[in-house]
One Martini backbone bead per residue (centre of mass of N, CA, C, O) as a GRO file, in nm:
protein
  142
    1MET     BB    1   9.018  -0.114  -4.728
    2LYS     BB    2   8.829  -0.373  -4.786
    3GLY     BB    3   8.702  -0.549  -5.073
    4VAL     BB    4   8.369  -0.639  -5.203
    5VAL     BB    5   8.144  -0.852  -5.359
    6LEU     BB    6   7.790  -0.840  -5.347
    7ASP     BB    7   7.508  -1.010  -5.368
    8ALA     BB    8   7.170  -1.039  -5.330
    9SER     BB    9   7.178  -1.303  -5.159
   10VAL     BB   10   7.315  -1.152  -4.920
   11ILE     BB   11   7.156  -0.882  -4.875
   12LEU     BB   12   6.874  -1.011  -4.815
   13LYS     BB   13   6.958  -1.121  -4.527
   14TRP     BB   14   6.920  -0.842  -4.378
   15PHE     BB   15   6.578  -0.870  -4.416
   16LEU     BB   16   6.569  -1.198  -4.381
   17PHE     BB   17   6.555  -1.360  -4.078
   18ASP     BB   18   6.516  -1.673  -4.199
   19ALA     BB   19   6.798  -1.696  -4.305
   20THR     BB   20   7.052  -1.854  -4.416
   21TYR     BB   21   7.340  -1.703  -4.304
   22GLY     BB   22   7.262  -1.433  -4.161
   23GLN     BB   23   7.506  -1.378  -3.972
   24LYS     BB   24   7.718  -1.353  -4.192
   25ALA     BB   25   7.585  -1.111  -4.328
   26PHE     BB   26   7.585  -0.924  -4.079
   27ASP     BB   27   7.890  -0.911  -4.050
   28LEU     BB   28   7.932  -0.756  -4.313
   29LEU     BB   29   7.759  -0.514  -4.240
   30HIS     BB   30   7.918  -0.425  -3.987
   31ARG     BB   31   8.184  -0.375  -4.140
   32PHE     BB   32   8.068  -0.157  -4.323
   33ILE     BB   33   7.969   0.043  -4.103
   34ALA     BB   34   8.275   0.043  -3.973
   35ARG     BB   35   8.475   0.073  -4.224
   36GLU     BB   36   8.617  -0.229  -4.298
   37LEU     BB   37   8.422  -0.242  -4.558
   38ASN     BB   38   8.385  -0.261  -4.908
   39ILE     BB   39   8.098  -0.237  -5.115
   40LEU     BB   40   8.032  -0.393  -5.425
   41SER     BB   41   7.812  -0.337  -5.717
   42PRO     BB   42   7.601  -0.368  -5.939
   43SER     BB   43   7.332  -0.171  -6.031
   44LEU     BB   44   7.125  -0.419  -6.027
   45LEU     BB   45   7.085  -0.452  -5.719
   46GLU     BB   46   6.835  -0.283  -5.672
   47TYR     BB   47   6.640  -0.468  -5.829
   48GLU     BB   48   6.699  -0.735  -5.682
   49VAL     BB   49   6.622  -0.652  -5.396
   50ILE     BB   50   6.336  -0.552  -5.444
   51ASN     BB   51   6.233  -0.811  -5.575
   52GLY     BB   52   6.300  -0.996  -5.335
   53LEU     BB   53   6.109  -0.850  -5.136
   54ILE     BB   54   5.847  -0.894  -5.292
   55ILE     BB   55   5.857  -1.200  -5.289
   56ALA     BB   56   5.871  -1.227  -4.980
   57GLN     BB   57   5.599  -1.094  -4.929
   58LYS     BB   58   5.424  -1.301  -5.089
   59ARG     BB   59   5.549  -1.542  -4.889
   60GLY     BB   60   5.567  -1.418  -4.583
   61ARG     BB   61   5.875  -1.307  -4.497
   62ILE     BB   62   5.748  -1.011  -4.512
   63LYS     BB   63   5.602  -0.747  -4.404
   64ASP     BB   64   5.427  -0.497  -4.537
   65GLU     BB   65   5.534  -0.268  -4.328
   66LYS     BB   66   5.858  -0.345  -4.393
   67ILE     BB   67   5.938  -0.293  -4.693
   68HIS     BB   68   5.993   0.013  -4.692
   69MET     BB   69   6.212   0.005  -4.475
   70ALA     BB   70   6.405  -0.181  -4.626
   71ILE     BB   71   6.449  -0.007  -4.877
   72GLU     BB   72   6.548   0.246  -4.733
   73GLY     BB   73   6.785   0.107  -4.589
   74PHE     BB   74   6.933   0.024  -4.840
   75PHE     BB   75   6.974   0.312  -4.958
   76ASP     BB   76   7.123   0.432  -4.703
   77LEU     BB   77   7.395   0.270  -4.743
   78GLN     BB   78   7.543   0.334  -5.011
   79ILE     BB   79   7.634   0.147  -5.217
   80ASP     BB   80   7.878   0.068  -5.448
   81LEU     BB   81   7.779   0.136  -5.771
   82ARG     BB   82   7.817  -0.020  -6.093
   83ASP     BB   83   7.839   0.021  -6.421
   84LEU     BB   84   7.823  -0.197  -6.686
   85SER     BB   85   7.999  -0.039  -6.902
   86HIS     BB   86   8.284  -0.121  -6.750
   87PHE     BB   87   8.214  -0.474  -6.761
   88TYR     BB   88   8.063  -0.625  -7.001
   89GLN     BB   89   8.273  -0.817  -7.126
   90GLY     BB   90   8.297  -1.001  -6.880
   91SER     BB   91   8.002  -1.076  -6.867
   92LEU     BB   92   7.986  -1.220  -7.138
   93LYS     BB   93   8.194  -1.433  -7.075
   94TYR     BB   94   8.038  -1.564  -6.829
   95CYS     BB   95   7.789  -1.645  -6.981
   96VAL     BB   96   7.938  -1.852  -7.162
   97VAL     BB   97   8.136  -2.022  -6.983
   98TYR     BB   98   7.890  -2.065  -6.736
   99ASN     BB   99   7.594  -2.029  -6.810
  100ARG     BB  100   7.495  -1.734  -6.728
  101SER     BB  101   7.356  -1.477  -6.630
  102LEU     BB  102   7.396  -1.144  -6.637
  103TYR     BB  103   7.372  -1.107  -6.342
  104ASP     BB  104   7.591  -1.302  -6.245
  105ALA     BB  105   7.818  -1.202  -6.441
  106SER     BB  106   7.844  -0.915  -6.319
  107TYR     BB  107   7.968  -0.995  -6.050
  108LEU     BB  108   8.213  -1.137  -6.164
  109ALA     BB  109   8.330  -0.903  -6.338
  110LEU     BB  110   8.369  -0.700  -6.111
  111ALA     BB  111   8.559  -0.863  -5.934
  112GLU     BB  112   8.773  -0.897  -6.148
  113ALA     BB  113   8.825  -0.593  -6.215
  114GLU     BB  114   8.896  -0.531  -5.895
  115GLY     BB  115   9.037  -0.775  -5.740
  116ILE     BB  116   8.792  -0.916  -5.582
  117PRO     BB  117   8.572  -1.065  -5.399
  118LEU     BB  118   8.299  -1.290  -5.417
  119ILE     BB  119   7.992  -1.302  -5.240
  120THR     BB  120   7.773  -1.589  -5.195
  121ALA     BB  121   7.426  -1.760  -5.176
  122ASP     BB  122   7.442  -1.889  -5.462
  123GLU     BB  123   7.463  -2.210  -5.537
  124GLY     BB  124   7.470  -2.217  -5.847
  125LEU     BB  125   7.698  -2.019  -5.888
  126TYR     BB  126   7.914  -2.147  -5.713
  127ASN     BB  127   7.918  -2.432  -5.847
  128ALA     BB  128   7.996  -2.327  -6.140
  129VAL     BB  129   8.293  -2.171  -6.030
  130LYS     BB  130   8.476  -2.295  -5.795
  131LYS     BB  131   8.700  -2.446  -5.956
  132ASN     BB  132   8.815  -2.164  -6.113
  133LEU     BB  133   8.704  -1.933  -5.892
  134LYS     BB  134   8.860  -1.861  -5.596
  135TRP     BB  135   8.721  -1.561  -5.549
  136VAL     BB  136   8.474  -1.725  -5.491
  137LYS     BB  137   8.247  -1.706  -5.215
  138TRP     BB  138   8.100  -1.868  -4.959
  139ILE     BB  139   7.912  -1.763  -4.698
  140GLY     BB  140   7.979  -2.016  -4.507
  141GLU     BB  141   8.316  -1.941  -4.538
  142VAL     BB  142   8.345  -1.633  -4.411
   0.00000   0.00000   0.00000
């Protein structure tokens, strides 16, 4: 089974139906559910997804009655979450080299440590690293 790191920018598209590249994100979800793809993420993913859903709710992108269902659905997927303590050194490196937040750097460091691609819909992150980190993939090109 092939593995990838997905960041919150991709996973949030599963719940926010007005999102650009939503179908590409759904395709990854379907492959995960069919056990054709293993998804890994840093443990901070839980916080980022829930925070993203709360912000989307405030902006009217997800109905109040749907947010609990979305959060429960996210937890039910049981994505393989990895603790930062196993790859924090790489995270620190990416913070410095690419001037990224620890959040972004954690996804990069995990993908590097596992030797698998990172797929993102975060344009800022992608543009910052695409020249040097060919294993970072833009959701629109997956």
